[in-house]
C-alpha positions in Angstrom: -154.9 40.6 7.2 -151.9 39.4 9.1 -148.5 39.3 7.3 -146.3 36.3 6.8 -149.0 33.9 6.0 -149.0 32.5 9.6 -152.2 31.3 11.3 -153.3 33.4 14.2 -155.2 30.5 15.7 -154.2 29.7 19.3 -154.2 26.3 20.9 -154.9 25.5 24.4 -151.8 24.7 26.4 -150.8 21.0 26.1 -152.6 20.6 22.7 -151.0 20.2 19.4 -152.3 21.1 16.0 -154.0 18.2 14.2 -151.3 18.1 11.5 -148.6 17.5 14.1 -150.6 14.5 15.5 -150.1 12.6 12.3 -146.9 10.6 12.2 -144.5 11.1 9.4 -144.3 8.0 7.1 -140.7 7.2 8.2 -141.6 7.3 11.9 -144.7 5.2 11.3 -142.5 2.7 9.5 -140.0 2.6 12.4 -142.9 2.1 14.8 -144.2 -0.9 12.8 -140.7 -2.4 12.5 -140.3 -2.1 16.3 -143.7 -3.8 16.9 -142.7 -6.6 14.5 -139.4 -7.1 16.3 -141.4 -7.6 19.5 -144.3 -9.7 18.2 -142.6 -12.2 15.9 -140.4 -13.8 18.5 -143.3 -14.0 20.9 -145.5 -15.6 18.2 -142.8 -18.1 17.3 -142.4 -19.1 20.9 -146.1 -19.6 21.3 -146.3 -21.7 18.1 -143.4 -23.8 19.4 -145.1 -24.4 22.7 -148.3 -25.5 21.0 -146.4 -27.8 18.7 -144.6 -29.3 21.7 -148.0 -29.9 23.4 -149.5 -31.5 20.3 -146.6 -34.0 20.2 -146.5 -34.6 23.9 -150.3 -35.3 24.1 -150.1 -37.6 21.1 -152.3 -35.5 18.8 -149.6 -35.6 16.1 -146.0 -36.6 15.4 -143.0 -34.5 14.6 -143.3 -35.8 11.0 -146.9 -34.6 10.8 -145.8 -31.1 11.8 -143.0 -31.1 9.2 -145.4 -32.1 6.5 -147.8 -29.4 7.6 -145.0 -26.8 7.4 -144.0 -28.0 3.9 -147.7 -27.8 2.8 -148.0 -24.2 4.0 -144.7 -23.2 2.5 -145.6 -24.6 -0.9 -149.0 -22.9 -0.8 -147.3 -19.6 0.1 -144.7 -20.0 -2.6 -147.3 -20.7 -5.3 -149.0 -17.3 -4.8 
């Protein structure tokens, strides 16, 4: 038996142990926050572009979009 309780298993160069591959909870949270900071403005811009086209092509009015947002907000708030 080897002393000190350390594993004698060797890894190939450039490989990490499986446990070190798992992200710590705080680093995973930071990674998700960064992704959210990138995705949300992009999503908002795409929605605005679609809304603009809907109005421009006459599929709906600005008031229609406001009513739709109000409907979605009330549904979300009622949960």
